[in-house]
DRENLUMTI-807070 format. One record per residue (C-alpha): residue number from 0; residue in three letters; x negated, y negated, z negated. Coordinates in steps of 0.5 Angstrom, whole numbers, plus 2048, in hexadecimal, padded with zeros to 3 digits. Layout:
% DRENLUMTI-807070
marlo = NUM | marnu = ALA | c1 = X | c2 = Y | c3 = Z;
...
% end
This chain:
% DRENLUMTI-807070
marlo = 0 | marnu = MET | c1 = 8AC | c2 = 90A | c3 = 749;
marlo = 1 | marnu = TYR | c1 = 8A7 | c2 = 90F | c3 = 74A;
marlo = 2 | marnu = HIS | c1 = 8A2 | c2 = 90F | c3 = 750;
marlo = 3 | marnu = ALA | c1 = 8A4 | c2 = 915 | c3 = 753;
marlo = 4 | marnu = TRP | c1 = 8AC | c2 = 911 | c3 = 753;
marlo = 5 | marnu = GLN | c1 = 8AA | c2 = 90B | c3 = 756;
marlo = 6 | marnu = ALA | c1 = 8AD | c2 = 90D | c3 = 75D;
marlo = 7 | marnu = GLU | c1 = 8B3 | c2 = 910 | c3 = 75A;
marlo = 8 | marnu = PRO | c1 = 8BA | c2 = 90D | c3 = 75A;
marlo = 9 | marnu = LEU | c1 = 8BB | c2 = 909 | c3 = 753;
marlo = 10 | marnu = TYR | c1 = 8C2 | c2 = 909 | c3 = 750;
marlo = 11 | marnu = GLN | c1 = 8C2 | c2 = 903 | c3 = 74B;
marlo = 12 | marnu = GLY | c1 = 8C7 | c2 = 8FE | c3 = 748;
marlo = 13 | marnu = PRO | c1 = 8CE | c2 = 902 | c3 = 746;
marlo = 14 | marnu = GLN | c1 = 8D0 | c2 = 903 | c3 = 74E;
marlo = 15 | marnu = GLY | c1 = 8CB | c2 = 907 | c3 = 74E;
marlo = 16 | marnu = PHE | c1 = 8CB | c2 = 90A | c3 = 748;
marlo = 17 | marnu = GLU | c1 = 8D2 | c2 = 90D | c3 = 74A;
marlo = 18 | marnu = ALA | c1 = 8CE | c2 = 910 | c3 = 751;
marlo = 19 | marnu = TRP | c1 = 8C9 | c2 = 913 | c3 = 74D;
marlo = 20 | marnu = HIS | c1 = 8CD | c2 = 916 | c3 = 748;
marlo = 21 | marnu = HIS | c1 = 8D2 | c2 = 919 | c3 = 74E;
marlo = 22 | marnu = ASP | c1 = 8CB | c2 = 91C | c3 = 751;
marlo = 23 | marnu = LEU | c1 = 8C9 | c2 = 91E | c3 = 74B;
marlo = 24 | marnu = GLY | c1 = 8D0 | c2 = 921 | c3 = 749;
marlo = 25 | marnu = GLU | c1 = 8D0 | c2 = 925 | c3 = 750;
marlo = 26 | marnu = LYS | c1 = 8C9 | c2 = 928 | c3 = 750;
marlo = 27 | marnu = CYS | c1 = 8C9 | c2 = 92A | c3 = 749;
marlo = 28 | marnu = GLY | c1 = 8CF | c2 = 92B | c3 = 746;
marlo = 29 | marnu = THR | c1 = 8D4 | c2 = 926 | c3 = 742;
marlo = 30 | marnu = PHE | c1 = 8D0 | c2 = 922 | c3 = 73D;
marlo = 31 | marnu = HIS | c1 = 8D2 | c2 = 91B | c3 = 738;
marlo = 32 | marnu = ALA | c1 = 8CC | c2 = 917 | c3 = 739;
marlo = 33 | marnu = GLU | c1 = 8CC | c2 = 911 | c3 = 734;
marlo = 34 | marnu = PRO | c1 = 8C9 | c2 = 90A | c3 = 737;
marlo = 35 | marnu = PRO | c1 = 8C2 | c2 = 906 | c3 = 735;
marlo = 36 | marnu = ALA | c1 = 8C3 | c2 = 903 | c3 = 72E;
marlo = 37 | marnu = GLY | c1 = 8C4 | c2 = 8FB | c3 = 72D;
marlo = 38 | marnu = PRO | c1 = 8C6 | c2 = 8F9 | c3 = 734;
marlo = 39 | marnu = GLY | c1 = 8C9 | c2 = 900 | c3 = 735;
marlo = 40 | marnu = LEU | c1 = 8CB | c2 = 901 | c3 = 73D;
marlo = 41 | marnu = ALA | c1 = 8C8 | c2 = 8FA | c3 = 741;
marlo = 42 | marnu = CYS | c1 = 8C1 | c2 = 8FD | c3 = 73F;
marlo = 43 | marnu = PHE | c1 = 8C2 | c2 = 904 | c3 = 741;
marlo = 44 | marnu = THR | c1 = 8BC | c2 = 907 | c3 = 746;
marlo = 45 | marnu = GLY | c1 = 8BD | c2 = 90D | c3 = 748;
marlo = 46 | marnu = ALA | c1 = 8BB | c2 = 911 | c3 = 74F;
marlo = 47 | marnu = MET | c1 = 8BC | c2 = 919 | c3 = 751;
marlo = 48 | marnu = LYS | c1 = 8B9 | c2 = 91D | c3 = 756;
marlo = 49 | marnu = ASN | c1 = 8BC | c2 = 925 | c3 = 758;
marlo = 50 | marnu = LEU | c1 = 8B7 | c2 = 92A | c3 = 759;
marlo = 51 | marnu = ASN | c1 = 8B8 | c2 = 92C | c3 = 761;
marlo = 52 | marnu = GLY | c1 = 8B2 | c2 = 931 | c3 = 762;
marlo = 53 | marnu = PRO | c1 = 8B2 | c2 = 936 | c3 = 767;
marlo = 54 | marnu = HIS | c1 = 8B5 | c2 = 93B | c3 = 763;
marlo = 55 | marnu = PRO | c1 = 8BD | c2 = 93C | c3 = 762;
marlo = 56 | marnu = ALA | c1 = 8BC | c2 = 93F | c3 = 75B;
marlo = 57 | marnu = LEU | c1 = 8B8 | c2 = 939 | c3 = 759;
marlo = 58 | marnu = ASP | c1 = 8BC | c2 = 933 | c3 = 755;
marlo = 59 | marnu = GLY | c1 = 8BB | c2 = 92E | c3 = 751;
marlo = 60 | marnu = SER | c1 = 8BA | c2 = 927 | c3 = 750;
marlo = 61 | marnu = ARG | c1 = 8B6 | c2 = 921 | c3 = 74C;
marlo = 62 | marnu = ILE | c1 = 8B9 | c2 = 91D | c3 = 748;
marlo = 63 | marnu = ILE | c1 = 8B8 | c2 = 916 | c3 = 745;
marlo = 64 | marnu = SER | c1 = 8BB | c2 = 911 | c3 = 741;
marlo = 65 | marnu = ASN | c1 = 8BB | c2 = 90C | c3 = 73C;
marlo = 66 | marnu = CYS | c1 = 8C1 | c2 = 90F | c3 = 738;
marlo = 67 | marnu = GLN | c1 = 8C1 | c2 = 910 | c3 = 731;
marlo = 68 | marnu = HIS | c1 = 8C5 | c2 = 917 | c3 = 731;
marlo = 69 | marnu = LEU | c1 = 8C8 | c2 = 91D | c3 = 735;
marlo = 70 | marnu = HIS | c1 = 8CD | c2 = 922 | c3 = 732;
marlo = 71 | marnu = ARG | c1 = 8D0 | c2 = 927 | c3 = 735;
marlo = 72 | marnu = ALA | c1 = 8D6 | c2 = 92A | c3 = 731;
marlo = 73 | marnu = HIS | c1 = 8DA | c2 = 931 | c3 = 731;
marlo = 74 | marnu = SER | c1 = 8DF | c2 = 92D | c3 = 735;
marlo = 75 | marnu = ASP | c1 = 8DB | c2 = 92B | c3 = 73A;
marlo = 76 | marnu = ILE | c1 = 8D8 | c2 = 932 | c3 = 73B;
marlo = 77 | marnu = ARG | c1 = 8DF | c2 = 935 | c3 = 73C;
marlo = 78 | marnu = ALA | c1 = 8E1 | c2 = 930 | c3 = 741;
marlo = 79 | marnu = ASP | c1 = 8DA | c2 = 930 | c3 = 746;
marlo = 80 | marnu = ASP | c1 = 8DA | c2 = 937 | c3 = 746;
marlo = 81 | marnu = LYS | c1 = 8D3 | c2 = 937 | c3 = 747;
marlo = 82 | marnu = ASP | c1 = 8CF | c2 = 93D | c3 = 745;
marlo = 83 | marnu = PHE | c1 = 8C7 | c2 = 93D | c3 = 744;
marlo = 84 | marnu = PHE | c1 = 8C0 | c2 = 93C | c3 = 741;
marlo = 85 | marnu = TYR | c1 = 8BC | c2 = 936 | c3 = 742;
marlo = 86 | marnu = LEU | c1 = 8B5 | c2 = 934 | c3 = 741;
marlo = 87 | marnu = VAL | c1 = 8B3 | c2 = 92D | c3 = 73F;
marlo = 88 | marnu = LEU | c1 = 8AC | c2 = 92A | c3 = 73F;
marlo = 89 | marnu = GLN | c1 = 8AB | c2 = 924 | c3 = 73D;
marlo = 90 | marnu = VAL | c1 = 8A7 | c2 = 920 | c3 = 741;
marlo = 91 | marnu = GLY | c1 = 8A8 | c2 = 919 | c3 = 73E;
marlo = 92 | marnu = GLY | c1 = 8AA | c2 = 916 | c3 = 737;
marlo = 93 | marnu = SER | c1 = 8AD | c2 = 91A | c3 = 732;
marlo = 94 | marnu = ALA | c1 = 8B4 | c2 = 91E | c3 = 731;
marlo = 95 | marnu = LEU | c1 = 8B7 | c2 = 922 | c3 = 72B;
marlo = 96 | marnu = MET | c1 = 8BB | c2 = 927 | c3 = 72D;
marlo = 97 | marnu = SER | c1 = 8C0 | c2 = 92B | c3 = 728;
marlo = 98 | marnu = GLN | c1 = 8C3 | c2 = 931 | c3 = 72A;
marlo = 99 | marnu = ALA | c1 = 8C4 | c2 = 938 | c3 = 727;
marlo = 100 | marnu = ASP | c1 = 8C3 | c2 = 936 | c3 = 720;
marlo = 101 | marnu = ASN | c1 = 8BB | c2 = 933 | c3 = 722;
marlo = 102 | marnu = ARG | c1 = 8B8 | c2 = 92D | c3 = 723;
marlo = 103 | marnu = ALA | c1 = 8B3 | c2 = 92C | c3 = 728;
marlo = 104 | marnu = ARG | c1 = 8AF | c2 = 926 | c3 = 728;
marlo = 105 | marnu = LEU | c1 = 8AC | c2 = 925 | c3 = 730;
marlo = 106 | marnu = GLY | c1 = 8A5 | c2 = 921 | c3 = 732;
marlo = 107 | marnu = LYS | c1 = 8A3 | c2 = 920 | c3 = 738;
marlo = 108 | marnu = GLY | c1 = 8A1 | c2 = 926 | c3 = 73B;
marlo = 109 | marnu = ASP | c1 = 8A6 | c2 = 92A | c3 = 737;
marlo = 110 | marnu = LEU | c1 = 8AA | c2 = 92F | c3 = 738;
marlo = 111 | marnu = VAL | c1 = 8B1 | c2 = 933 | c3 = 736;
marlo = 112 | marnu = LEU | c1 = 8B5 | c2 = 938 | c3 = 739;
marlo = 113 | marnu = LEU | c1 = 8BD | c2 = 936 | c3 = 738;
marlo = 114 | marnu = ASP | c1 = 8C4 | c2 = 93A | c3 = 739;
marlo = 115 | marnu = ILE | c1 = 8C9 | c2 = 936 | c3 = 73D;
marlo = 116 | marnu = THR | c1 = 8D0 | c2 = 939 | c3 = 73A;
marlo = 117 | marnu = GLN | c1 = 8CD | c2 = 938 | c3 = 733;
marlo = 118 | marnu = PRO | c1 = 8CF | c2 = 931 | c3 = 730;
marlo = 119 | marnu = CYS | c1 = 8C9 | c2 = 92C | c3 = 72F;
marlo = 120 | marnu = ASP | c1 = 8C7 | c2 = 924 | c3 = 72E;
marlo = 121 | marnu = PHE | c1 = 8C0 | c2 = 921 | c3 = 730;
marlo = 122 | marnu = TYR | c1 = 8BD | c2 = 91B | c3 = 72D;
marlo = 123 | marnu = PHE | c1 = 8B9 | c2 = 916 | c3 = 730;
marlo = 124 | marnu = ASP | c1 = 8B4 | c2 = 910 | c3 = 72E;
marlo = 125 | marnu = SER | c1 = 8B3 | c2 = 90C | c3 = 734;
marlo = 126 | marnu = LEU | c1 = 8B3 | c2 = 90E | c3 = 73C;
marlo = 127 | marnu = SER | c1 = 8B1 | c2 = 916 | c3 = 73C;
marlo = 128 | marnu = ASP | c1 = 8B1 | c2 = 91A | c3 = 743;
marlo = 129 | marnu = GLN | c1 = 8B2 | c2 = 921 | c3 = 742;
marlo = 130 | marnu = MET | c1 = 8B2 | c2 = 927 | c3 = 747;
marlo = 131 | marnu = SER | c1 = 8B8 | c2 = 92B | c3 = 747;
marlo = 132 | marnu = LEU | c1 = 8B6 | c2 = 932 | c3 = 74A;
marlo = 133 | marnu = ILE | c1 = 8BE | c2 = 936 | c3 = 74B;
marlo = 134 | marnu = ILE | c1 = 8BC | c2 = 93D | c3 = 74A;
marlo = 135 | marnu = PRO | c1 = 8C2 | c2 = 942 | c3 = 74C;
marlo = 136 | marnu = ARG | c1 = 8C3 | c2 = 946 | c3 = 746;
marlo = 137 | marnu = GLN | c1 = 8C3 | c2 = 94D | c3 = 748;
marlo = 138 | marnu = ALA | c1 = 8BC | c2 = 94C | c3 = 74C;
marlo = 139 | marnu = LEU | c1 = 8B9 | c2 = 94A | c3 = 745;
marlo = 140 | marnu = ARG | c1 = 8BC | c2 = 950 | c3 = 741;
marlo = 141 | marnu = GLN | c1 = 8B9 | c2 = 955 | c3 = 746;
marlo = 142 | marnu = ARG | c1 = 8B3 | c2 = 953 | c3 = 744;
marlo = 143 | marnu = LEU | c1 = 8B3 | c2 = 953 | c3 = 73D;
marlo = 144 | marnu = GLY | c1 = 8B7 | c2 = 95A | c3 = 73C;
marlo = 145 | marnu = GLN | c1 = 8B9 | c2 = 95A | c3 = 735;
marlo = 146 | marnu = ARG | c1 = 8B5 | c2 = 955 | c3 = 732;
marlo = 147 | marnu = GLN | c1 = 8B8 | c2 = 951 | c3 = 72E;
marlo = 148 | marnu = LEU | c1 = 8B9 | c2 = 949 | c3 = 731;
marlo = 149 | marnu = LEU | c1 = 8B6 | c2 = 943 | c3 = 72D;
marlo = 150 | marnu = PHE | c1 = 8BA | c2 = 93C | c3 = 72F;
marlo = 151 | marnu = ASN | c1 = 8B7 | c2 = 936 | c3 = 72E;
marlo = 152 | marnu = ARG | c1 = 8B0 | c2 = 938 | c3 = 72C;
marlo = 153 | marnu = PRO | c1 = 8AC | c2 = 932 | c3 = 72E;
marlo = 154 | marnu = LEU | c1 = 8A5 | c2 = 935 | c3 = 732;
marlo = 155 | marnu = SER | c1 = 8A0 | c2 = 931 | c3 = 732;
marlo = 156 | marnu = ALA | c1 = 89C | c2 = 92D | c3 = 737;
marlo = 157 | marnu = ASP | c1 = 895 | c2 = 92F | c3 = 732;
marlo = 158 | marnu = SER | c1 = 897 | c2 = 936 | c3 = 733;
marlo = 159 | marnu = ALA | c1 = 895 | c2 = 93A | c3 = 738;
marlo = 160 | marnu = LEU | c1 = 89B | c2 = 93D | c3 = 739;
marlo = 161 | marnu = GLY | c1 = 89F | c2 = 936 | c3 = 739;
marlo = 162 | marnu = SER | c1 = 899 | c2 = 933 | c3 = 73E;
marlo = 163 | marnu = MET | c1 = 89A | c2 = 938 | c3 = 743;
marlo = 164 | marnu = ALA | c1 = 8A1 | c2 = 938 | c3 = 743;
marlo = 165 | marnu = GLY | c1 = 8A2 | c2 = 930 | c3 = 743;
marlo = 166 | marnu = LEU | c1 = 89E | c2 = 930 | c3 = 74A;
marlo = 167 | marnu = MET | c1 = 8A1 | c2 = 936 | c3 = 74D;
marlo = 168 | marnu = THR | c1 = 8A7 | c2 = 933 | c3 = 74C;
marlo = 169 | marnu = GLN | c1 = 8A4 | c2 = 92C | c3 = 74F;
marlo = 170 | marnu = ARG | c1 = 8A2 | c2 = 930 | c3 = 755;
marlo = 171 | marnu = LEU | c1 = 8A9 | c2 = 933 | c3 = 756;
marlo = 172 | marnu = PHE | c1 = 8AC | c2 = 92B | c3 = 756;
marlo = 173 | marnu = ASP | c1 = 8A7 | c2 = 92A | c3 = 75B;
marlo = 174 | marnu = ALA | c1 = 8A9 | c2 = 930 | c3 = 75F;
marlo = 175 | marnu = ALA | c1 = 8AB | c2 = 92D | c3 = 766;
marlo = 176 | marnu = CYS | c1 = 8A3 | c2 = 92E | c3 = 768;
marlo = 177 | marnu = LEU | c1 = 8A4 | c2 = 935 | c3 = 766;
marlo = 178 | marnu = GLN | c1 = 8A6 | c2 = 93B | c3 = 76A;
marlo = 179 | marnu = PRO | c1 = 8AD | c2 = 93F | c3 = 768;
marlo = 180 | marnu = GLU | c1 = 8A9 | c2 = 944 | c3 = 767;
marlo = 181 | marnu = GLU | c1 = 8A4 | c2 = 941 | c3 = 762;
marlo = 182 | marnu = THR | c1 = 8A9 | c2 = 93D | c3 = 75E;
marlo = 183 | marnu = ALA | c1 = 8AC | c2 = 944 | c3 = 75C;
marlo = 184 | marnu = ALA | c1 = 8A6 | c2 = 946 | c3 = 75B;
marlo = 185 | marnu = LEU | c1 = 8A5 | c2 = 940 | c3 = 756;
marlo = 186 | marnu = PHE | c1 = 8AB | c2 = 941 | c3 = 753;
marlo = 187 | marnu = ASP | c1 = 8AA | c2 = 948 | c3 = 752;
marlo = 188 | marnu = ALA | c1 = 8A4 | c2 = 947 | c3 = 74E;
marlo = 189 | marnu = LEU | c1 = 8A6 | c2 = 941 | c3 = 749;
marlo = 190 | marnu = LEU | c1 = 8AD | c2 = 946 | c3 = 747;
marlo = 191 | marnu = MET | c1 = 8A7 | c2 = 94B | c3 = 745;
marlo = 192 | marnu = LEU | c1 = 8A3 | c2 = 947 | c3 = 742;
marlo = 193 | marnu = LEU | c1 = 8A8 | c2 = 944 | c3 = 73D;
marlo = 194 | marnu = ARG | c1 = 8AA | c2 = 94B | c3 = 73B;
marlo = 195 | marnu = PRO | c1 = 8A6 | c2 = 94A | c3 = 735;
marlo = 196 | marnu = GLY | c1 = 8A7 | c2 = 942 | c3 = 734;
marlo = 197 | marnu = VAL | c1 = 8AF | c2 = 943 | c3 = 734;
marlo = 198 | marnu = SER | c1 = 8B0 | c2 = 94B | c3 = 731;
marlo = 199 | marnu = VAL | c1 = 8AF | c2 = 94F | c3 = 72D;
marlo = 200 | marnu = ALA | c1 = 8AF | c2 = 957 | c3 = 72C;
marlo = 201 | marnu = LEU | c1 = 8B4 | c2 = 95B | c3 = 728;
marlo = 202 | marnu = ASP | c1 = 8B2 | c2 = 961 | c3 = 725;
marlo = 203 | marnu = GLY | c1 = 8B7 | c2 = 968 | c3 = 725;
marlo = 204 | marnu = GLU | c1 = 8BA | c2 = 966 | c3 = 71D;
marlo = 205 | marnu = HIS | c1 = 8BC | c2 = 95F | c3 = 71F;
marlo = 206 | marnu = SER | c1 = 8BE | c2 = 960 | c3 = 726;
marlo = 207 | marnu = SER | c1 = 8C3 | c2 = 966 | c3 = 723;
marlo = 208 | marnu = GLY | c1 = 8C5 | c2 = 961 | c3 = 71D;
marlo = 209 | marnu = GLN | c1 = 8C6 | c2 = 95C | c3 = 722;
marlo = 210 | marnu = ALA | c1 = 8CA | c2 = 962 | c3 = 727;
marlo = 211 | marnu = GLN | c1 = 8CF | c2 = 963 | c3 = 721;
marlo = 212 | marnu = LYS | c1 = 8D1 | c2 = 95B | c3 = 720;
marlo = 213 | marnu = LEU | c1 = 8D2 | c2 = 95A | c3 = 727;
marlo = 214 | marnu = ILE | c1 = 8D7 | c2 = 961 | c3 = 727;
marlo = 215 | marnu = LYS | c1 = 8DA | c2 = 95E | c3 = 721;
marlo = 216 | marnu = ALA | c1 = 8DC | c2 = 957 | c3 = 725;
marlo = 217 | marnu = LYS | c1 = 8DE | c2 = 959 | c3 = 72A;
marlo = 218 | marnu = VAL | c1 = 8E3 | c2 = 95D | c3 = 726;
marlo = 219 | marnu = LEU | c1 = 8E5 | c2 = 957 | c3 = 723;
marlo = 220 | marnu = ILE | c1 = 8E6 | c2 = 953 | c3 = 729;
marlo = 221 | marnu = GLU | c1 = 8EA | c2 = 958 | c3 = 72C;
marlo = 222 | marnu = ARG | c1 = 8EE | c2 = 958 | c3 = 726;
marlo = 223 | marnu = ASN | c1 = 8EE | c2 = 951 | c3 = 726;
marlo = 224 | marnu = LEU | c1 = 8EF | c2 = 94E | c3 = 72D;
marlo = 225 | marnu = ARG | c1 = 8F7 | c2 = 94B | c3 = 72C;
marlo = 226 | marnu = ASP | c1 = 8F3 | c2 = 946 | c3 = 727;
marlo = 227 | marnu = SER | c1 = 8F2 | c2 = 940 | c3 = 72B;
marlo = 228 | marnu = GLU | c1 = 8EE | c2 = 93E | c3 = 725;
marlo = 229 | marnu = LEU | c1 = 8E9 | c2 = 944 | c3 = 725;
marlo = 230 | marnu = SER | c1 = 8E2 | c2 = 940 | c3 = 724;
marlo = 231 | marnu = PRO | c1 = 8DB | c2 = 943 | c3 = 724;
marlo = 232 | marnu = GLU | c1 = 8DB | c2 = 941 | c3 = 71C;
marlo = 233 | marnu = ARG | c1 = 8E0 | c2 = 946 | c3 = 71A;
marlo = 234 | marnu = LEU | c1 = 8DE | c2 = 94B | c3 = 71E;
marlo = 235 | marnu = ALA | c1 = 8D7 | c2 = 94A | c3 = 71C;
marlo = 236 | marnu = GLU | c1 = 8D9 | c2 = 94B | c3 = 715;
marlo = 237 | marnu = ALA | c1 = 8DE | c2 = 951 | c3 = 715;
marlo = 238 | marnu = ILE | c1 = 8D7 | c2 = 955 | c3 = 718;
marlo = 239 | marnu = GLY | c1 = 8D3 | c2 = 952 | c3 = 712;
marlo = 240 | marnu = THR | c1 = 8CD | c2 = 94F | c3 = 717;
marlo = 241 | marnu = SER | c1 = 8CC | c2 = 946 | c3 = 719;
marlo = 242 | marnu = VAL | c1 = 8CF | c2 = 944 | c3 = 720;
marlo = 243 | marnu = ARG | c1 = 8C9 | c2 = 943 | c3 = 722;
marlo = 244 | marnu = ASN | c1 = 8C7 | c2 = 94A | c3 = 722;
marlo = 245 | marnu = LEU | c1 = 8CE | c2 = 94C | c3 = 725;
marlo = 246 | marnu = HIS | c1 = 8CD | c2 = 948 | c3 = 72B;
marlo = 247 | marnu = ARG | c1 = 8C7 | c2 = 94C | c3 = 72C;
marlo = 248 | marnu = LEU | c1 = 8CA | c2 = 952 | c3 = 72C;
marlo = 249 | marnu = PHE | c1 = 8CE | c2 = 950 | c3 = 731;
marlo = 250 | marnu = ALA | c1 = 8C8 | c2 = 94D | c3 = 734;
marlo = 251 | marnu = GLN | c1 = 8C4 | c2 = 954 | c3 = 735;
marlo = 252 | marnu = GLN | c1 = 8CB | c2 = 957 | c3 = 739;
marlo = 253 | marnu = HIS | c1 = 8CA | c2 = 951 | c3 = 73D;
marlo = 254 | marnu = THR | c1 = 8CF | c2 = 94D | c3 = 73C;
marlo = 255 | marnu = THR | c1 = 8D1 | c2 = 948 | c3 = 736;
marlo = 256 | marnu = MET | c1 = 8D8 | c2 = 949 | c3 = 732;
marlo = 257 | marnu = GLY | c1 = 8DC | c2 = 944 | c3 = 734;
marlo = 258 | marnu = ARG | c1 = 8DC | c2 = 947 | c3 = 73C;
marlo = 259 | marnu = TYR | c1 = 8DD | c2 = 94E | c3 = 738;
marlo = 260 | marnu = ILE | c1 = 8E3 | c2 = 94C | c3 = 735;
marlo = 261 | marnu = LEU | c1 = 8E6 | c2 = 948 | c3 = 73B;
marlo = 262 | marnu = GLU | c1 = 8E4 | c2 = 94E | c3 = 740;
marlo = 263 | marnu = GLN | c1 = 8E8 | c2 = 953 | c3 = 73B;
marlo = 264 | marnu = ARG | c1 = 8EE | c2 = 94D | c3 = 73B;
marlo = 265 | marnu = LEU | c1 = 8EE | c2 = 94D | c3 = 742;
marlo = 266 | marnu = GLN | c1 = 8EE | c2 = 954 | c3 = 743;
marlo = 267 | marnu = HIS | c1 = 8F4 | c2 = 955 | c3 = 73E;
marlo = 268 | marnu = CYS | c1 = 8F7 | c2 = 94F | c3 = 741;
marlo = 269 | marnu = ALA | c1 = 8F7 | c2 = 952 | c3 = 748;
marlo = 270 | marnu = GLU | c1 = 8FA | c2 = 958 | c3 = 745;
marlo = 271 | marnu = ALA | c1 = 900 | c2 = 955 | c3 = 742;
marlo = 272 | marnu = ILE | c1 = 901 | c2 = 952 | c3 = 748;
marlo = 273 | marnu = ARG | c1 = 901 | c2 = 959 | c3 = 74C;
marlo = 274 | marnu = GLN | c1 = 905 | c2 = 95B | c3 = 748;
marlo = 275 | marnu = THR | c1 = 90B | c2 = 957 | c3 = 746;
marlo = 276 | marnu = VAL | c1 = 911 | c2 = 955 | c3 = 749;
marlo = 277 | marnu = PRO | c1 = 90F | c2 = 94E | c3 = 74E;
marlo = 278 | marnu = GLN | c1 = 915 | c2 = 94B | c3 = 749;
marlo = 279 | marnu = GLU | c1 = 90F | c2 = 949 | c3 = 744;
marlo = 280 | marnu = LYS | c1 = 90B | c2 = 943 | c3 = 744;
marlo = 281 | marnu = ILE | c1 = 904 | c2 = 945 | c3 = 746;
marlo = 282 | marnu = THR | c1 = 903 | c2 = 93E | c3 = 741;
marlo = 283 | marnu = ALA | c1 = 907 | c2 = 943 | c3 = 73B;
marlo = 284 | marnu = ILE | c1 = 902 | c2 = 949 | c3 = 73D;
marlo = 285 | marnu = ALA | c1 = 8FC | c2 = 944 | c3 = 73C;
marlo = 286 | marnu = TYR | c1 = 8FE | c2 = 941 | c3 = 735;
marlo = 287 | marnu = ALA | c1 = 8FF | c2 = 948 | c3 = 732;
marlo = 288 | marnu = TRP | c1 = 8F8 | c2 = 94A | c3 = 734;
marlo = 289 | marnu = GLY | c1 = 8F5 | c2 = 945 | c3 = 731;
marlo = 290 | marnu = PHE | c1 = 8F4 | c2 = 940 | c3 = 737;
marlo = 291 | marnu = ASN | c1 = 8F6 | c2 = 938 | c3 = 735;
marlo = 292 | marnu = ASP | c1 = 8F4 | c2 = 935 | c3 = 73A;
marlo = 293 | marnu = VAL | c1 = 8F8 | c2 = 936 | c3 = 740;
marlo = 294 | marnu = SER | c1 = 8F4 | c2 = 932 | c3 = 746;
marlo = 295 | marnu = HIS | c1 = 8ED | c2 = 936 | c3 = 743;
marlo = 296 | marnu = PHE | c1 = 8F1 | c2 = 93D | c3 = 743;
marlo = 297 | marnu = SER | c1 = 8F4 | c2 = 93C | c3 = 74A;
marlo = 298 | marnu = LYS | c1 = 8EC | c2 = 93A | c3 = 74C;
marlo = 299 | marnu = ALA | c1 = 8E9 | c2 = 940 | c3 = 749;
marlo = 300 | marnu = PHE | c1 = 8EE | c2 = 944 | c3 = 74B;
marlo = 301 | marnu = LYS | c1 = 8ED | c2 = 943 | c3 = 753;
marlo = 302 | marnu = ALA | c1 = 8E5 | c2 = 943 | c3 = 752;
marlo = 303 | marnu = ARG | c1 = 8E5 | c2 = 94A | c3 = 74F;
marlo = 304 | marnu = PHE | c1 = 8EB | c2 = 94D | c3 = 754;
marlo = 305 | marnu = GLY | c1 = 8EB | c2 = 948 | c3 = 75A;
marlo = 306 | marnu = ILE | c1 = 8F1 | c2 = 945 | c3 = 75A;
marlo = 307 | marnu = SER | c1 = 8F6 | c2 = 942 | c3 = 756;
marlo = 308 | marnu = PRO | c1 = 8FA | c2 = 945 | c3 = 750;
marlo = 309 | marnu = ARG | c1 = 900 | c2 = 944 | c3 = 754;
marlo = 310 | marnu = ASP | c1 = 8FE | c2 = 948 | c3 = 75B;
marlo = 311 | marnu = TYR | c1 = 8FA | c2 = 94D | c3 = 756;
marlo = 312 | marnu = ARG | c1 = 902 | c2 = 94F | c3 = 754;
marlo = 313 | marnu = TYR | c1 = 904 | c2 = 94F | c3 = 75B;
marlo = 314 | marnu = GLN | c1 = 8FF | c2 = 954 | c3 = 75E;
marlo = 315 | marnu = HIS | c1 = 902 | c2 = 959 | c3 = 758;
marlo = 316 | marnu = PRO | c1 = 909 | c2 = 958 | c3 = 759;
marlo = 317 | marnu = ASP | c1 = 90A | c2 = 960 | c3 = 759;
marlo = 318 | marnu = GLU | c1 = 907 | c2 = 960 | c3 = 752;
marlo = 319 | marnu = CYS | c1 = 90C | c2 = 95C | c3 = 74E;
marlo = 320 | marnu = SER | c1 = 911 | c2 = 95E | c3 = 74A;
% end
């Protein structure tokens, strides 16, 4: 292990892998981990330390393992409902990061900005040591304005911006020795420093064209909400753009296409629950508005409205016809 981690708890072997994988999911979201090549789990080695700074908004983890592949799919994104950006600093080893149709090779000291709401694949040659700093979506958006985010574009450790951002990221992981006000100031400075490296300005004409595409996308979503097979690929083709650009359109609205669709479906379901007779099954309403997993619908509904669909119906008896 790297010297900085000699004092950290070490996960080893099959049981260690299970514990490490569980901690990874709890902190960072659902990832499928492919064990080391050769002996497999028997030779697994890993460690993980959560960022515990004095500022409540500061969050992240330092992750070490000799897994050869980490994967996060659309189904994982729907299941754990995580929603943030994360800045990855390669502390040791190397990695190939794949997201948003881009591949980024990271060496020691390189950084990359990623989106937890987008599928990804990470490949490692051997033991890898990464710091993953969670960045609240709104916090970064507020500092970027209408600029377009660039995901999975590496910031080289050899560049002035990359080296400074890396130093500040490492300092935040040592935030226990900072005062809360100092930590907040350092985090804010890091976000402003990242601005030219992870985003680009949009010109007026391009912005207008993008706005029109977003309007078309929302109209088509409304027309096809009942279709459980509605996908980014189909929608992008219908409005004449790429899937990658489609995701950018919604990102500029501080959301994702998936979250926008979910919100619209939940609103229609809530209206239907209020207005239909009690005998009509809530599951039938959910299926009618494009949900194909009742458990996911119930979880999402409660997260959005604070109560279960059944209790929501009980609270609106007078509106049922």
